[in-house]
N, C-alpha and C positions, 0 to 999 in steps of 0.2 A: 737239242739234246740236256736233257735233265741229270744236273748232278747234285746228291744229295748225301750230307755227311749225319751218322747218328750213332746211338750206342747199338753195340750187338746186342744181338736177344739169341735165346735159343733155337727160336722160330726159323732164324737164317741156318741152322746146320748144312742143309742139304748142298743150298748152295753154296756155302762155306767151301766145304768139303769138295765140290766140284771146282772148284777155284784153285784152291790149293793143288788139285792132285796136277790141274795144268801149269801152276808156277813152279811144283817140282818135280818135273817129269822124271829127272834120274836120280830122286833120292828113294831109298825105301822106306816105308814106316811114313808118309811123306803127310799125312795130315793129323789134326787133334782130331780125338775121341770127341763124342756127343756129351761124356761124362766130364771129359776137361773142360768143354765148352759154357755146362750148366755150371761148375763149380766156379769159374773165373766171373762170370757173371754174376753169381748170386753174392761173391765176396767182395767184389770190386767192380759193379756194372759201370763206372763213369769210365774205369781205363780199358775199355774194350769198346774200341770204333771201328766202324765200317763204314766206306762209300758203296753207294748204289748209282749206276750209270742207268737212265731210263728204268728204273725199277730194278736191274741187274746187279747182286751183290758182286760187285767189280776190284774190292781191294779191302782188307783190314789189318788194325794193330793191336797186338796184345799186350796190356802191361799189369803190374803189381807193383805195390809198395812195401820198399822192404826196410829194418834198420840197419842203413850199411856196416855200421861201425863192426856187427856181429859175422860180417862176410869176409870184408876186406878186398885190396883188388886182385888177389890171387884166389881165385873161386873157379869152379865149372857151372857150367848149365846145371848139371844134376843138382848141386850143392845148391845154386843160386833159386831154384824152382821147390826144392823140397822133393825132387824126384818126380817132378813134374805133378806131385800132390797140391802144391801151391800153399802148403802149410806155412812156409816162410812170408807170407804177405801180413803184413802189419798194416792198420789204417794208423797207428801213432809213429809207423816207419819215417824216414827223410829222404827219401831218394824213390824217384819213380824207375824204375826196370823194366827195360823194355825186352819182352821173351818172344814178340814175332812181330815181322811187317812181311808182307806180301803185295803182289798187284799182279791178278789175271793179266797174261800176256795179251792177252787182245786189246787191253785196254793202257798197255804201258806209254803210250805215246802223250796221256792226257795230264804225267806229272802228276797222279792221284798220290804217289807216295809224298810229294813235298806236302800236298795237302793234310796225309795224317800226318806227319810229323809236327806241322804247324798245330795241329788239334792238340798232340800230346804236350807240346811248349806251352798252351794257352793250359792246360790242364795243369802241369806243372806250378805254373805261377798261381793259380786260382788257390791250387790245394796248399800253397806257400811251401814247397817242398825244394831242398837245395839245389838237386840238378836231375837230368835225365841220365842213365848209365845204361849200355846195352853192350854186348858183348857180340862183336861184329864178325861174320863170318868172312874169308875173302877167297872166295870159290873158283878164281882165276889162278890162285898161287900153285895148284899142279902143276900149270902149264909152265913155269917158268923155277920151280922148286931145287931143278937139278944146278943151276947156275946161280939162283938168287937164295941168300939168307930170308927167312920174315922182316927182319929189320928193313935190308936192300930193299927187297920187293916194296914194302910199305913206303919207303923215300921214293921209290919210284912212280908210285903210284899217286902221291902228294905232289910231285911235280909234273903230274901229267904226262908221263912218258910212258906208262903203261896204264890201262884202265881194268876198273875192278867194279863188276856190277855193284856190288856192295858199298864195300868202303870209298869208291869215287861218288857214290851216292852220300853217304854219311858226310862225309868231309864236304861238299857243297852245302850242306844242311848246318855247318858250324860248327859240328860234333870235332872234337880235340882227341887224339890218341894219347892213353894214359902208360899204356904198358900192352906186352904181346902175351897173350895166355896159350900156354901148351896143354895139349887134350882137354880143351873146352867142351867140345861138342863130340860124344864119343860118334864115330862111323859117318864123320863128314870128310869123306875121300878127297873131293875138291879142294878144301881148305888144310886136307892132311892134318886134320884135328888142331889147327891155329886158328884163332881169332885174335881180335885186336879190342883190348877193352877201349872204347869210345865214350865223351863226358861232354854234357853241353851244363852248364853252370847259369841257373836262374840267377838274374843280377839282381830281382828284386825280393831275393829270399830274405827272412828275416828270422835268424834263431829263436825257435819255438822254447819257451821256458821251460825248464825239465825234462826237455828230450836228452836222452841218454847222448852223452858225447865222447864218453867212453867207456869201458866195459867194465869198469867196479860199480856194484850196486850196494848201496848200505841197507842192512836190514834191521829194525828194530822190534825186540819180542818181549811182550810185557807177560811176566810171570805174577797173574794178577792173584789178590789175597782176597777169598771170599770171607766178607766182614759183616755186621749186621749194617742195614741203612735206613736212615730216617725217611728218606721219600726220593724219588725221581731227580728232584735239585742235588742230592748228596750224591747219586750215582755219577751225576754227568760231572759235577766236580772232579770225582775220583777219575774219570776217563781223561777228562780233561787235562787233569794234571801229568798222564800217563805220555799222552798225546804231545803235550808241551815237552816233555825231557827228552822225548824221542826224539825231536823236529829240530830240538838243541844243538844234536848232534849232526844233523843236517841229514837224517835219514831219509831213504826213497820210500818204506814201507815202516808200515808199525801193525804188528798181530796182535791181536785178543784173543784170548782162549774161547773153547767151545762154552756156550751158555752161561757165559761172563755175568748176566743181568739175574743170575735165580736167587741174589738176597734181595730181590724186589719182589719174591712171592711170599715173604714173611705174610704180609697182611691177608692172605689169602691160604692160610695152613690149615683154616678151618672148614676149606674145601676137600673133595677127593682129589688125588695125584690129577687127572685128567682135567677138570673145572678149574683146579688153580695154574696149569699151564696154558690153558685158554683164556685165563685173568690176564697172565704175563702175555700172552700175544698179543692183547689190545693194547699192550705201550709199544710194539714193536717198530708201528709206522712213525711214531714222534720220535723214537731212538735212533731210528735210521736216519733222520732230515738234519737232526741235533748233529751226530756223527760226521756225516756230511758235510756239514757246515765247519765242523774242525778241521777237516781233511782240505779243506780250501782255504783258510785262514791261517792253517800252521804249515801248509805247502807239504804234508806228506800224506803217499795213498795210506789208507786206513782198509786192513781186515779184519772186520768188526767181529771177530769171533763166530758166533751164531747166537740167534735168538729163534722164538718158537713165530710161528704165523698159522692163522686158521683160515683155511680157505677152503668154500664149498664143503663147509664139514669137516676137513681134514686138515690133521695138524703135522707141520712139515717143521723141521731145524734148518735154519738156512743161516747162510754165511753171507755178508754185503759186502763187496768189493767198492768200495768209497773211493773214486779218485782224486787228486788232487786237484783236477779241472771241473768238479762238480759230477760229473758222471757216475751214475750206482751201474754197477753189475751184481748179480746175485747166483749161489752154488745152493741147490737143496740136497743135505743129506740125502746119500744113495742107499748106504746098508745101516738099516736100524737094526739097533742092539733089542737083545730079549727083554730087556728092563725097559727099554724105550717103548716099545711096541706094550709090554704088559701094563705098564702105569698109566703111560700118556697116550697110548694109543697113536703114537707117530707112524707116519707112511713115509716110505723113500721117494725120492725126484727120480727123473726122468732124463735128464740133460747130461752130457758130458761134452764138455768144451773147455778149452782155454780162454784167457784173457788178453785181452792187447793191452800193455800199460806203457805210458812213457819212457820205462826201462826193461822192454823187450814182452815176453810171453810168459805168462804166470797160469798157473793152476790151483787150484784151491779143491781140497777136500776136508773134512770133518771126520777125525775120531777112526772110529771103526773103521771107515773106507778106506785107512791104509795097510789093511791088514787084506785087503783084495789085491793083487799084484796086475791083476788085469786093467785095473782103472786106472791107475798111474803111467801104464805104460800107453794107452789110448791118449794121454795127455801128453806123451813125450812124442809122439807120433804127431800131434798136431803142432810141436815144435815148441812146447814147454821147458823155460829153462830154470824157474825157481818154481817148486811145490809147499804152498803153506798148510800147515796142517793145524788147525786148532783143535784140542781135545781135552776133556774133562774124565780122568779118572780116579776112581776112591783110592783103590787098593796099589800097593807097589807091583804084582803082578798084574796089575790090568794097565799100569804105566809102561810095564817092560814091554808088554806086546806091541803096546804103540812104536814106544821106543826102537824095539829090534826092526820092525816093519818097516819104520821110516827110512833106518840107515841103510837098509836093504835096496829101496825103492831109490834111493841115492844111487848106487853103486851101477844098480841094472838099467837105471832109465839116463845116466850120464847127466845127473841135473844135480843140482842144491835144493836140499829138504830142510824147513825150517818147521818145528813143532814149539807149540806154547800151550800151556794149562795151568787151570786154577790151583793154588794152594791153601791149605789153614783149613779152618773147620767152621761151619757154619749151622749154631745151634738154632732149632725153632724152624726149620725148613724140610719139610719129609722128603728123604732118599738124595739130600744135599748136604747132610752131616758133615763129611771128609770128603778130603782128596788129597792126593800125592801129583806133585810135577815136578818136571825141571825141564826149562827150556834149552832148546838145543838148534844147533845149525849143521846137519850132516853134509860131505862131499863124497863124490866117488872115490875111488880108494886106486889113488895112483901117484907116479913120483910128485907131479905139480902140487900135491893136496898134501893136507897134515898126513902121517904117516896111520893115526888111528882114526881116519878120515871124518876126524869133527873138527868143524871150523871155530865153534864155541859154545859153551854150555853155561847155564847157572847154576847157581848153590839150589841144590834140592830144597824144595818145600822152604822156602825163604820169599818174601815178596820182593822182586828188583828186576830191572830193564837188563837185557842183554844186547848190545851194538855190536854187531857183524859186518864187516864187506866181505863179498863173494866176487869173484872175476869171472865174468861169461867167457872171455877169450880163454880161459884155460878149458873150458867146455869143449870147445873148438877144437882146441890142440888136442884133447882126448879123444875126440871123437875118432880124429884123423890120424894119429900118431900114439894112440896108447897103449899100453902093455899089451890090454886086451882091448875089443870093441865090441861090447854087448848088444850094440846097437846095429851096428852092420853085419855082425858074423850073425844073427837069429838063419835059423833055418827055414825062412819063408817059403820055401819050395814045400815043405810038409807041414807046415802050419801056420797060422796067423789069427790075428787077435782083431778083431771088428765091432763094430756098433750096430746094431740093430736097429733098423727102422730109423735111420737118421744119415744124414748126407753127409 
């Protein structure tokens, strides 16, 4: 007999489906869809494990990583899996959450479940995760529910007076009961929808620097004064000054405005607008690396406003997320304004995604993008909690469009929205001569938030920083107990928003 443990693949789906049907013969809708498996193996390949016996798939374990503080011990299976979208998975999370373990009945005498759990524990240690947590079904509880409460049943299983195929197994694998969950898995009649929250602690875990230990995140917004700059070093000094100031308040994020490096266009003002922006784009690579260095040395995640890049003859408006661990992500402005198109020939990006950070999932969109409600909604559906919007507006009415749309996005998507723009005048640079701005952090509108749904705002048209704390737990409370529930109450039986040509 040959036993092999390896990562699960989409190519295993037919065998997986067959084995699950045999493992759960009495449960309706008892298998995962192929799309589910494709998503899990793409976002967290290491967490999807299977065992083959003589080349045949005999058992499997599926997992995600979550930032557990966002869910707490009182959660349901639907909540922890994002309604089985797995948008709750975060590579920067601190807990390995088990969402499925099964063994084909034909192979249950081989103790394959223990092998799967050993593999999970090893993975937890390798990834330096705090613990493994699962919501364990108690499938034999319906046989005893008339005479025993869930607590009494669990105690009898612990004392080996009653055997439960799931709970007895978990306890034998050194998982400790944390609490009883009611209504955990809808339709689980065998367990009468009860589950036991179980935990295995990684004794080798070392707390990760900057990993969110509570739900309060500090945002630093830079209201950037447009001013003539002598050279690139002068620009770096100004950037570093603000990074240093924001980091001094132990901010988790530092947000700069859209195209905040355009004072560097001055030496190219003799060229036409397109040519001068192409010249500016030649500096972007160096600037990106320099600011990324600031993110690491000052220990703050930096959203570098936006800068132009030229790629295959196309000019994009790009915002970089410089993580404080050195990683760099990017977002390319999707909706290009008529002026950007007319003067610079800019084109829009084509990727819509959230970013995992050490403070949870965030989204970035640029200026005009915020005026299209579908885009932030798609990010909210992927688990975004904070939306950053760097902008550049010349007139007050242009700023008003950005401001009011950003406020609406916070309400309808149950998230925080931070906006930051440039202020002042910039003589000698075409199309960048005047700016109007006011950095602001918007909140949803409910009892837990300020009555005007504004957490903080800067003085208009004055160079300054805005430091604001936002509490992610308030978003969770709003989602489940708010006066209105804008995400939950959508009529998705009538309409939906989805991304074309993107899984």
